[in-house]
C-alpha positions in Angstrom: 0.0 0.0 0.0 1.2 3.5 -0.9 1.6 6.1 1.8 -0.7 9.1 1.4 1.7 11.9 0.6 -1.0 14.5 0.4 -2.2 13.9 3.9 1.3 14.3 5.4 2.1 17.5 3.5 -1.3 18.9 4.5 -0.6 18.1 8.2 2.8 19.8 8.0 1.4 22.9 6.3 -1.3 23.2 8.9 1.1 22.9 11.7 3.4 25.6 10.3 0.4 27.9 9.7 -0.7 27.6 13.3 -3.7 25.3 12.7 -4.5 21.9 14.0 -4.8 19.1 11.3 -8.5 19.2 11.9 -8.6 22.7 10.3 -9.4 24.6 13.5 -7.1 27.5 14.5 -5.0 27.1 17.6 -6.4 29.1 20.6 -4.5 32.3 21.1 -2.4 32.3 24.1 -2.8 34.9 26.9 0.8 36.0 26.4 0.1 36.9 22.7 -2.9 39.0 23.9 -0.6 40.7 26.4 1.8 41.6 23.7 -0.8 43.5 21.8 -2.2 45.3 24.9 0.3 48.3 24.8 -0.6 48.9 21.2 -4.3 48.9 21.9 -3.9 51.2 24.9 -1.7 53.6 22.9 -4.2 53.6 20.0 -7.1 54.4 22.4 -5.1 57.2 24.1 -4.3 58.8 20.7 -7.9 58.5 19.6 -9.1 60.1 22.8 -6.6 62.9 22.5 -7.6 63.7 18.9 -11.3 63.7 19.8 -11.0 65.6 23.1 -11.1 69.1 21.5 -14.7 68.4 20.2 -16.1 69.3 23.7 -15.0 72.9 23.0 -17.9 73.2 20.6 -20.3 73.1 23.6 -18.5 75.5 25.9 -19.6 79.1 26.3 -16.0 80.3 25.6 -14.2 77.7 23.7 -10.4 77.6 23.7 -8.3 76.5 20.8 -4.8 75.3 21.4 -1.9 73.7 19.7 -1.4 70.8 18.9 -5.0 69.8 19.4 -7.7 71.9 17.8 -11.4 71.9 17.3 -10.9 73.8 14.1 -12.8 77.0 14.9 -11.9 78.4 11.5 -14.3 76.0 9.9 -17.0 75.8 12.6 -17.2 79.5 13.6 -20.1 81.6 12.4 -18.9 84.1 9.9 -20.2 87.6 9.0 -22.0 87.7 5.6 -19.5 90.3 4.3 -15.7 90.5 4.3 -13.7 93.7 4.3 -10.4 93.4 2.3 -7.7 96.0 1.6 -5.8 95.6 -1.6 -3.8 97.4 -4.3 -5.2 98.5 -7.7 -3.5 100.2 -10.6 -5.2 102.5 -13.1 -4.2 103.1 -16.7 -4.9 106.4 -18.7 -8.5 105.4 -19.3 -9.1 104.6 -15.7 -9.3 100.9 -16.2 -8.4 98.9 -13.1 -5.5 96.5 -13.0 -5.0 94.4 -9.8 -1.5 94.8 -8.3 0.0 91.8 -6.6 0.6 92.2 -2.9 4.4 91.6 -3.3 4.6 95.2 -4.3 3.5 96.1 -0.8 6.0 94.0 1.1 7.9 90.7 1.5 6.4 87.5 2.7 3.5 85.3 1.9 0.1 86.4 0.5 -1.7 86.3 3.9 1.2 87.9 5.7 1.4 90.9 3.3 -2.4 91.2 3.2 -2.4 91.6 7.0 0.4 94.2 6.7 -1.7 96.2 4.1 -4.8 96.0 6.4 -2.7 97.2 9.4 -1.3 100.1 7.5 -4.8 101.2 6.4 -6.0 101.0 10.0 -3.0 103.0 11.3 -3.7 105.7 8.8 -0.6 105.0 6.7 -2.3 104.2 3.4 -0.8 107.2 1.7 2.8 106.1 2.6 2.0 102.6 1.4 0.6 103.9 -1.8 3.7 106.0 -2.5 6.0 102.9 -1.9 3.9 100.7 -4.2 3.8 103.4 -6.9 7.6 103.7 -6.8 8.0 99.9 -7.1 5.5 99.8 -10.0 7.4 102.7 -11.7 10.5 100.5 -11.8 8.7 97.9 -13.8 9.4 98.6 -17.5 7.4 95.9 -19.1 4.6 93.5 -18.4 1.0 94.1 -17.5 1.8 97.0 -15.2 3.6 99.0 -17.9 0.5 101.1 -18.6 -0.4 101.8 -15.0 -0.4 105.6 -14.4 -1.6 105.6 -10.8 -1.9 103.3 -7.8 -4.6 103.1 -5.2 -4.9 101.4 -1.8 -8.5 100.2 -1.8 -10.8 98.7 0.8 -13.6 96.6 -0.6 -16.5 95.0 1.1 -17.5 91.6 -0.4 -20.7 89.6 0.0 -19.2 86.2 0.7 -22.1 84.1 -0.4 -22.5 86.0 -3.6 -18.8 86.0 -4.3 -18.6 82.2 -4.2 -21.6 82.1 -6.5 -19.8 84.1 -9.1 -20.6 87.7 -8.2 -17.0 88.9 -7.5 -17.8 92.6 -7.6 -17.5 94.4 -4.2 -20.6 95.6 -2.4 -18.8 98.8 -1.7 -15.3 100.3 -2.4 -13.4 102.9 -0.6 -10.2 104.4 -1.9 -7.9 104.9 1.0 -5.1 106.6 -0.9 -4.3 107.2 -4.6 -0.8 108.1 -6.0 0.6 108.8 -9.4 3.2 106.4 -10.9 6.2 108.6 -11.9 8.4 106.9 -14.5 11.6 108.5 -15.6 11.6 109.3 -19.3 14.6 107.2 -20.3 
């Protein structure tokens, strides 16, 4: 009689895979469960820490802190309008040309926008306007070549309308307007 090779190889494969020859998995030992306990505890602690700021949503005066945040910038009620100070250039015909904030100062977009807003609030819009006009005057080519004057403008925008496509301001106030003086060279 020939020995059953398939039965022996199946039994060896089951033993190496952690199963009994009957096809039932071996019961997990208590030591194996204890090895996973620190990972489970750590995972639960991290999950609790990440979710803990959610309770700030129900406090009278919520506090936001680093590194855990309840993200008030997304959950806070916003005003229906937004006031923004920015730079505009005008050509001979009075057509507007937006001027990038880099002409007002160094730094990122939001950083320079805050600097523009602060200078307007401090009553220094005319000084800022003169500085921007001088920088624009040094530009010989490009889209600002035809700009004859520069203005520091504060516009009020309807946020809902803006994101629906109406990008025109509700109101505009010219804080300062300065000529662009280019040397005739």
